[in-house]
C-alpha positions in Angstrom: -35.8 -32.6 2.0 -33.9 -29.9 3.4 -33.6 -29.2 7.1 -34.6 -26.0 7.2 -38.1 -26.9 5.5 -39.7 -28.6 8.8 -42.6 -30.7 8.6 -45.3 -31.0 11.2 -47.0 -34.4 11.0 -48.9 -34.9 14.4 -50.3 -31.7 15.8 -52.1 -31.0 19.3 -55.1 -29.7 18.9 -58.1 -28.6 20.1 -61.3 -28.1 18.6 -65.8 -27.5 18.3 -67.3 -27.5 15.1 -69.9 -25.0 14.3 -71.8 -24.7 11.1 -71.2 -20.7 10.1 -71.6 -18.5 7.0 -73.9 -17.8 4.1 -73.8 -21.2 2.6 -73.7 -23.3 5.6 -69.5 -24.6 5.8 -68.0 -25.9 8.3 -66.3 -23.6 10.3 -63.7 -25.1 12.8 -63.1 -23.6 15.8 -59.7 -24.6 17.1 -56.7 -24.1 19.5 -53.5 -24.9 18.0 -51.3 -25.9 21.1 -48.4 -27.5 19.8 -46.4 -30.1 17.0 -46.1 -33.3 19.5 -43.8 -35.2 16.6 -42.0 -34.1 13.9 -40.7 -36.2 11.4 -37.9 -34.6 9.5 -34.0 -35.6 8.3 -33.1 -33.7 11.7 -35.2 -35.9 13.8 -34.3 -39.0 11.9 -30.7 -38.2 12.4 -31.1 -37.8 16.3 -32.6 -41.0 16.8 -29.5 -43.3 15.0 -28.1 -43.6 19.1 -31.9 -44.5 20.5 -31.8 -47.8 20.7 -35.6 -48.4 22.9 -38.8 -48.7 20.8 -39.6 -45.4 21.8 -39.0 -42.4 19.5 -39.4 -39.4 21.7 -42.1 -36.5 21.2 -42.3 -33.0 22.3 -43.5 -32.0 26.1 -47.0 -30.1 26.0 -48.7 -28.3 28.5 -52.9 -27.8 28.2 -53.6 -24.5 28.7 -54.9 -22.5 32.3 -58.5 -21.9 30.7 -59.9 -23.7 28.1 -63.4 -24.2 27.7 -65.2 -27.5 28.2 -66.8 -27.4 24.6 -63.2 -28.0 23.2 -62.0 -31.6 22.9 -58.3 -32.5 22.6 -56.8 -34.0 19.2 -54.5 -34.9 17.1 -54.1 -33.6 13.5 -51.4 -34.7 10.9 -50.1 -32.5 8.2 -47.6 -34.5 5.8 -45.2 -32.6 3.0 -45.1 -35.0 0.2 -42.5 -32.7 -1.8 -41.8 -29.4 -2.0 -45.0 -27.2 -1.9 -47.2 -30.6 -2.1 -48.8 -31.1 1.2 -51.5 -33.2 2.9 -53.8 -31.4 5.0 -57.1 -32.6 7.7 -59.3 -35.3 5.6 -57.0 -35.3 2.2 -56.2 -39.2 3.4 -56.9 -41.1 5.9 -53.3 -40.2 7.4 -54.7 -37.0 7.8 -57.7 -37.5 9.4 -58.3 -35.6 12.8 -57.9 -38.3 15.5 -59.0 -37.6 19.4 -56.4 -37.6 22.1 -57.0 -40.8 24.3 -54.2 -41.5 26.7 -55.8 -44.1 29.1 -55.7 -41.5 31.9 -57.5 -38.0 33.0 -56.0 -34.8 32.4 -56.8 -31.5 32.3 -56.2 -27.8 31.9 -53.1 -27.4 33.5 -51.4 -30.6 32.8 -48.0 -31.1 31.4 -47.9 -34.6 28.3 -45.6 -36.1 27.5 -45.2 -37.6 23.8 -44.2 -40.1 22.4 -43.8 -42.6 19.5 -43.8 -46.5 20.2 -42.0 -49.0 17.8 -42.8 -52.7 17.4 -46.0 -54.3 16.0 -48.5 -52.1 16.5 -46.8 -48.5 16.4 -48.4 -46.1 18.0 -48.3 -42.5 19.0 -48.3 -42.0 23.0 -48.7 -39.5 25.4 -48.3 -40.4 29.2 -49.6 -37.4 32.0 -46.2 -36.1 33.4 -47.4 -33.4 35.9 -50.6 -32.4 37.2 -52.2 -28.9 37.6 -51.1 -27.5 41.0 -54.7 -26.3 41.8 -55.5 -30.1 42.2 
């Protein structure tokens, strides 16, 4: 794996499904925010000095204006080898998942993501700052 080929396995997106088109194909209305946790050679090497059970992820700010119809979700994309990639619904690992973090958040909030290691490893998040309008 070359360090210039960045993988983005967990991406935080908002979406709303709708049926459109002549053949009834599902068109996904999504707003990509950012990658929240990336696993590649560069990030793995950066974890060598991390002795905690938490691996740092990204800090994401929810845009100030998002329509109520959008639901925050994780999407996973895995580059298996060179140009071979698993995308949405190609595997159980790449099935989109609703973002639940145990506390409420809204447009304008900032969220810190991290990966918790242990017997039940999982991607987690916390609201680190609330919108000033609150």
